[in-house]
Each structure stands twice: as structure tokens, then as C-alpha cells.
C-alpha positions as CSV (number, residue, x, y, z in Angstrom):
1,M,-48.7,26.7,-26.8
2,Q,-51.9,27.7,-25.0
3,E,-50.4,31.1,-24.1
4,K,-49.6,31.8,-27.8
5,I,-53.2,30.9,-28.8
6,E,-54.6,33.3,-26.2
7,K,-52.3,36.1,-27.4
8,F,-53.4,35.5,-31.1
9,V,-57.1,35.5,-30.3
10,L,-56.9,38.6,-28.1
11,G,-54.7,40.4,-30.7
12,T,-57.1,39.5,-33.5
13,I,-60.1,40.9,-31.5
14,A,-58.2,44.0,-30.7
15,V,-57.3,44.7,-34.4
16,L,-60.9,44.1,-35.4
17,S,-62.2,46.5,-32.7
18,V,-59.7,49.3,-33.8
19,A,-60.5,48.7,-37.5
20,I,-64.3,49.0,-36.9
21,S,-63.9,52.1,-34.8
22,L,-61.7,53.9,-37.4
23,G,-63.9,52.7,-40.3
24,D,-66.9,54.1,-38.5
25,L,-65.3,57.5,-37.7
26,L,-64.0,57.9,-41.3
27,G,-67.2,56.8,-42.9
28,V,-65.5,54.0,-44.7
29,L,-67.9,51.3,-43.5
30,D,-70.9,53.1,-45.1
31,T,-69.2,52.7,-48.5
32,I,-69.3,48.9,-48.1
33,P,-72.9,47.8,-49.1
34,W,-73.2,44.8,-46.8
35,L,-71.8,46.8,-43.8
36,A,-73.8,50.0,-44.3
37,G,-75.9,50.8,-41.3
38,R,-74.7,47.7,-39.4
39,T,-71.8,49.2,-37.5
40,S,-73.5,48.8,-34.1
41,A,-74.3,45.2,-34.7
42,L,-70.7,44.5,-35.9
43,T,-69.3,46.2,-32.8
44,L,-71.6,44.1,-30.5
45,L,-70.5,41.0,-32.3
46,V,-66.8,41.7,-31.7
47,V,-67.6,42.5,-28.1
48,G,-69.6,39.3,-27.8
49,F,-66.6,37.3,-29.2
50,L,-64.3,39.0,-26.7
51,A,-66.7,38.4,-23.7
52,G,-67.3,34.8,-24.7
53,Y,-63.6,34.1,-25.1
54,L,-62.8,35.6,-21.7
55,V,-65.5,33.5,-20.0
56,L,-64.2,30.3,-21.6
57,E,-60.6,31.1,-20.8
58,R,-61.4,32.0,-17.2
59,R,-63.6,28.9,-16.8
60,S,-60.7,26.7,-18.0
61,K,-58.3,28.2,-15.5
62,L,-60.9,27.9,-12.7
63,D,-61.4,24.2,-13.6
64,K,-57.6,23.7,-13.3
65,I,-57.5,25.5,-10.0
66,E,-60.5,23.5,-8.7
67,R,-58.8,20.3,-9.8
68,L,-55.5,21.2,-8.1
69,V,-57.3,22.2,-4.9
70,L,-59.3,18.9,-4.8
71,E,-56.2,16.8,-5.4
72,G,-54.4,18.7,-2.6
73,V,-57.3,18.1,-0.2
74,E,-57.3,14.4,-1.1
75,R,-53.5,14.1,-0.5
76,T,-53.8,15.9,2.8
77,I,-56.7,13.6,4.0
78,V,-54.7,10.5,3.0
79,S,-51.5,11.7,4.7
80,L,-53.4,12.6,7.9
81,N,-56.0,9.9,8.3
82,G,-55.7,7.4,5.4
83,V,-54.5,3.9,6.3
84,E,-54.4,1.6,3.3
85,T,-55.0,-2.0,4.4
86,Q,-55.6,-5.4,2.9
87,A,-56.8,-8.4,4.9
88,F,-56.1,-12.0,4.0
89,T,-58.5,-14.8,4.7
90,N,-55.9,-17.6,4.6
91,P,-52.2,-18.3,4.3
92,Q,-52.3,-19.0,0.6
93,E,-53.8,-15.6,-0.2
94,M,-51.2,-13.9,2.1
95,Y,-48.1,-15.8,0.6
96,E,-49.2,-15.0,-2.9
97,Y,-49.5,-11.3,-2.1
98,V,-46.1,-11.4,-0.3
99,R,-44.4,-12.9,-3.3
100,K,-45.9,-10.3,-5.6
101,R,-44.8,-7.4,-3.4
102,M,-41.3,-8.9,-3.0
103,W,-40.9,-8.9,-6.8
104,E,-42.1,-5.2,-6.8
105,A,-39.6,-4.1,-4.2
106,Q,-37.1,-1.6,-5.3
107,K,-34.7,-1.2,-2.3
108,S,-35.2,-3.4,0.7
109,I,-37.1,-6.4,2.2
110,D,-36.9,-7.0,5.9
111,D,-38.3,-10.4,6.9
112,L,-38.9,-11.4,10.5
113,S,-39.3,-15.2,10.4
114,W,-39.5,-16.2,14.0
115,G,-41.9,-17.9,16.3
116,Q,-43.0,-21.5,16.5
117,Q,-43.3,-23.2,13.1
118,T,-45.7,-25.9,12.2
119,A,-47.4,-26.8,9.0
120,T,-49.3,-23.7,7.8
121,S,-52.3,-25.9,6.8
122,K,-53.2,-29.3,5.7
123,M,-54.4,-27.8,2.5
124,P,-51.9,-28.4,-0.4
125,L,-52.6,-25.0,-1.9
126,H,-51.4,-23.3,1.3
127,E,-48.2,-25.4,1.4
128,Q,-47.6,-24.7,-2.3
129,A,-47.9,-20.9,-1.8
130,L,-45.4,-21.1,1.1
131,K,-43.0,-23.1,-1.1
132,K,-43.2,-20.5,-3.9
133,Y,-42.6,-17.7,-1.5
134,I,-39.4,-19.4,-0.2
135,E,-38.2,-20.2,-3.7
136,A,-38.7,-16.6,-4.7
137,I,-36.2,-15.2,-2.1
138,P,-32.9,-16.4,-3.9
139,K,-34.3,-15.4,-7.3
140,I,-35.0,-11.9,-6.1
141,C,-31.7,-11.5,-4.4
142,S,-29.8,-12.7,-7.5
143,K,-31.7,-10.7,-10.1
144,K,-32.3,-7.4,-8.3
145,K,-30.2,-5.0,-6.3
146,I,-32.2,-5.6,-3.1
147,R,-31.1,-5.7,0.5
148,Y,-32.9,-8.7,1.9
149,R,-32.5,-9.0,5.7
150,E,-34.0,-12.0,7.5
151,V,-34.1,-12.7,11.3
152,M,-34.9,-16.3,12.4
153,I,-35.4,-18.4,15.4
154,F,-34.8,-22.0,14.6
155,S,-37.6,-24.1,16.1
156,T,-37.3,-26.9,13.5
157,M,-34.7,-28.7,11.4
158,E,-36.7,-27.7,8.3
159,R,-36.1,-24.0,9.0
160,L,-32.3,-24.6,9.7
161,Q,-32.0,-26.5,6.4
162,R,-33.7,-23.7,4.6
163,A,-31.2,-21.2,6.1
164,E,-28.2,-23.4,5.1
165,A,-29.5,-23.6,1.6
166,M,-29.9,-19.8,1.3
167,V,-26.4,-19.2,2.7
168,A,-24.8,-21.8,0.4
169,Q,-26.0,-19.7,-2.7
170,D,-23.7,-16.8,-1.7
171,L,-26.2,-14.1,-2.5
172,Q,-24.7,-10.7,-2.0
173,G,-28.0,-9.0,-1.2
174,Y,-29.1,-11.7,1.3
175,R,-28.3,-11.2,5.0
176,L,-29.3,-13.5,7.9
177,R,-29.2,-13.2,11.7
178,Y,-30.8,-15.3,14.4
179,Y,-31.7,-15.7,18.1
180,N,-30.8,-18.9,19.7
181,I,-33.7,-19.2,22.2
182,P,-35.5,-22.4,23.2
183,H,-38.7,-22.1,21.3
184,Q,-40.7,-24.0,23.9
185,Q,-40.2,-21.0,26.3
186,M,-41.1,-18.3,23.8
187,P,-44.3,-16.3,24.1
188,P,-46.3,-15.8,20.9
189,L,-44.1,-13.7,18.5
190,L,-45.5,-11.7,15.6
191,S,-43.9,-12.3,12.2
192,F,-44.0,-9.6,9.6
193,M,-42.3,-8.3,6.5
194,L,-41.4,-4.7,5.5
195,I,-41.3,-3.8,1.8
196,D,-39.1,-0.7,0.9
197,S,-40.0,0.8,4.4
198,A,-43.3,1.7,2.9
199,E,-45.5,-1.3,3.7
200,V,-45.7,-3.9,6.5
201,I,-47.3,-7.3,6.0
202,I,-48.2,-8.8,9.3
203,A,-48.4,-12.5,9.4
204,F,-48.3,-15.4,12.0
205,Y,-48.1,-15.4,15.7
206,R,-49.5,-18.7,16.9
207,P,-49.8,-22.3,15.4
208,P,-51.8,-23.7,13.7
209,Y,-52.4,-20.2,12.2
210,E,-56.0,-20.9,11.1
211,D,-57.7,-18.2,13.2
212,E,-55.1,-15.5,13.0
213,H,-55.5,-12.1,11.4
214,R,-53.2,-11.4,8.5
215,L,-52.9,-7.8,7.2
216,A,-50.9,-5.6,4.9
217,V,-50.7,-1.9,5.9
218,K,-49.5,1.2,4.1
219,H,-49.2,4.2,6.4
220,P,-46.0,6.2,7.1
221,G,-46.5,6.3,10.9
222,I,-47.4,2.6,11.3
223,V,-44.7,1.4,9.0
224,R,-42.1,3.6,10.7
225,L,-43.0,2.0,14.1
226,F,-42.5,-1.6,12.6
227,Q,-39.3,-0.5,10.8
228,D,-37.8,0.8,14.1
229,Y,-38.8,-2.4,15.9
230,Y,-37.3,-4.5,13.2
231,N,-34.0,-2.5,13.3
232,V,-33.7,-3.1,17.0
233,I,-34.3,-6.8,16.6
234,W,-31.8,-6.9,13.8
235,H,-28.9,-5.2,15.6
236,R,-29.3,-7.4,18.7
237,A,-29.4,-10.7,16.7
238,K,-26.4,-12.9,16.1
239,V,-24.9,-12.9,12.6
240,I,-25.0,-15.9,10.3
241,K,-24.4,-14.1,7.0
242,E,-23.4,-10.4,6.4
243,A,-22.3,-9.7,2.8
244,D,-19.3,-12.1,2.3
245,R,-19.0,-13.0,5.9
246,V,-20.6,-16.3,7.0
247,E,-20.5,-17.7,10.5
248,Y,-20.7,-21.4,9.7
249,G,-20.2,-22.2,13.4
250,A,-23.7,-20.8,14.1
251,F,-25.2,-23.8,12.3
252,Q,-23.5,-26.3,14.5
253,E,-24.7,-24.3,17.6
254,I,-28.2,-24.4,16.3
255,R,-28.1,-28.1,15.6
256,Q,-27.0,-28.7,19.2
257,T,-29.9,-26.6,20.5
258,L,-32.3,-28.7,18.3
259,G,-30.8,-31.9,19.7
260,A,-29.4,-33.0,16.3
261,G,-25.7,-32.3,17.0
């Protein structure tokens, strides 16, 4: 559309220029009372229109080029140096963000739920946020085509009961593996979640969690490192649920480890 307008304006100016020149040569313009003796002024007016149009047209193109260059520079800076982060001051804030990002996921969620487990906080709001996060997992797996992988170490009966409840729902997108390691001998283990292999949310690594740093990070290099680490952990873990396959014997083994066999 813009190109057609440009051609029309330039064509009109060209026709006017030729008409004025021919009229002046043939003396036709002098026969028109309001144009007699004003040929030079009319010529300058047409030239002025042409010059003005060209300046505006070039300025528009230069603005577009400038905009594209600036956008390209910004993208380059972000890709080379930019790390998008978000810090969380408490467990409630983190769990609310996690639940939001889980619902926004398009392809995959990789959840590393290991380490010692105690109450996140004595504050009811923190416990409520944790409960809502756990309740969101089956809803997301049932309503969206998401591959949800979770790795656990069962340090409490509460976590085992949560796993049993998840498996009982027979969610196709939900997969669960575990490590049967005595939790008393474990060093501090970092828990984290990956969303669509594009963001890592780093969570807990020591009870009672109050002084920990919690952080969400979006950066290709950093996320790729955590994704590779998760994949290694996943492939070495024992299977509880994989698609339609469920290893019910694993629950009995875990109960014996916890001393509740």
C-alpha cells in the first residue's frame, strides 16, 4: 500500500513538472491570467513539493532502519549477557510463582523434589501455598498435554502418600522416579523445577528453609546446565511410574526403608 502511494505521489509530481515545462516553452502559461509571469514560482513550488516528499520518505525509512538496528542490538545484548532473574523472599511467594508458571507451561515440567522435608514454615499462608502447588499437579497433567517428570527421595511418610495419590490417578503425562537413599546420610540437596527447558526455579536445600535463597532464572546457558543435570538424575533413578507402567512394589520397598513396612 505504501509503495503504491509513493508511486502515485512521484508520478503526479513528474506530470506536473512536464506540464509546466511544456506550457512555458509553448507560451501557454502566459495566456492564463493567474499564471502569467509566475512560471518560475510555480516551478520552484513543484520542486519544493518533490524535495519535501523525498525528505519525509527517506526519514521514514531511516526511522525504520534505526528501529530495527536498536532492536537487534537489544536482542544481542540479552542473548550474550542478559540473565532474567526473580528472587523470592519466602516459600509462599515462590510456590505461588511456581504454580503460575506450571499453568503457563506448554511442553514439559521437570520437578526435582528431593532432600530432607520438614514443614516449610509455621505460617499458615506458606503451608497453604504448598498445598495449592501440590493440588495443581494432577489438574495440569489431566487438562494439558504436558510431560511432567518428578524425581523424589522419600524422607517422610507424607511424601510417600503424596506419590501414591498421584500414581493412583493414572495421569498419562505424569512420570515418577525415585532414589531409595537413607535421608539421614544425605548432604544438602538442591531442589529445582524446569519449565519448558526455558526457566529454572531453584528452591530448597536445607531445613527449615527460612534463610535460603530462592530464585527463578531465564538464561539459555544456565537453564541448559540444569536441564542436563536433571536428565542425568532422571535416567539413573528407579521407576515408579512411566506412562502406563507402574511399579507398585517400589512403594512397599520405600515403606520398609521408612520403617513402616
